[in-house]
C-alpha angles and dihedrals in degrees: 000000000000094000097048094112094047092048094046092052091047088053093049093051093042092061091043100039093137092062109022138059127197120213093203102194090059103028092239118157110202138178107259094221091056094043090056093034090231113196089357089288093164087062090054106039133042109242115236118205126184135156145127136162120346124242094080097090131199081032125111113357091039089068096057108114145089109312093021133047125351094206141356124208111210126202127190117287108307090349126115117243116250125265088242092057093048090049090051089052092053092049092046094060098043134067110253094191097058107022094165090067095053114113089220140243131270117200112208106201132183113229103257125125097242094046093046091051100043098041090043093053092046090051093053093047091048092050089051088053090057102262122135105236133165129180135203130189123221115208106164098151112115095189110127130217132181115245118180090342094308122111112222141161117266089219093200118167111255138160092311085078088078089065087058092049091052098045094045090045091056093048091049091050089052091054099251118164124255094250093054094046091048092051092050092044092052093050094046095046091052093051100048116096126192135183128184138204130185140183095199145025123239138252121235112220093191096058098024091232116152129225112341094220138005130230135193121239112292090010123127136188114235127203100014131160129228100262100079094264119142118261127251092263144007126230134186106229129171106188140042088236090061091052092048090048092054093049095045095048092046093050097042090053087068095055130074122230090250090081108100103162129042142168118225127207117193108196127196107218092208123293105025108130122241088241090058092045093054093047089050092049091051092050092047095050091047091052093047092052089049099046099031108026092167093056113107118205101214096179133011123197126183136174140073104322104148117005138185098224108268098344114147100224148100136228126199121207126192123200111190118217111171116048138141095267097041122085122220087248090062092049091049092049091055094046093048090049092051091047097048109113117246135200108302095232095061126101094240111122114204121225 
């Protein structure tokens, strides 16, 4: 019903009350140590804040914890949080009495109009209040649409955003400065590519609305976002191998042959069974070895990272590591960041 988001966040914090705090009026889930500034932690670690509409669980509140996000600001289902709530989150993880000592805040924002506007306004207000705040946009979606006769990428923020959470979280934990973390985050977010496929729409428990789009038997939506909207095209497909082939060919077309090492993230969009996920992973890896035999999968992650309620679909994200303009040191930095252990209660699933 109407209170589903409030009640879900209360449940999350209830089972993690030693490590998390809920600012109820604004649906902000925050690390307890930052909220209380234990051992002057906000002077030692950059605070990472993300968020957006709910309905993508475990994102974003499920990634609040040591080694990941500092706070997550949660709007209603598929609705951006308000500028006021985002501003409250920034203030809650920084010292107001000695702002010059704060290590700073990085806002990690998915590329949607409402999120861009509200997080952007909160950032400007916070800077005017004397806080050190930076913001990066993640737009990993490779789906293409035609606008005024020109074909262009939608660049929506999808499950690849979780890679950014994890890498930035590791750098923050290691005490890196805001400028360095922002630079790495920007580079990583620009390199990640994601493509989605689904065999069903989703049902919104907050509004009571039923399936967001309808498909014929053996028909799938390609290139869809995470808000229940239809994809950019429909296809009639009979096998998992056909679906994997479409996703692999679409994603590989956005990478040059200089990429030798990648990380893969297979994301369950909601109600895809584990059996289906594993079959899809097998098909994808077989196709990759066939079409790109020199490509090395350095890390593989799979599970429910960023969902669209109960949608029966899958997204595949690729994070390139080795490429002509990336040194081995950069690749090693990303791998070490992805491998760094995080708080046990979080939704991150290690490779």
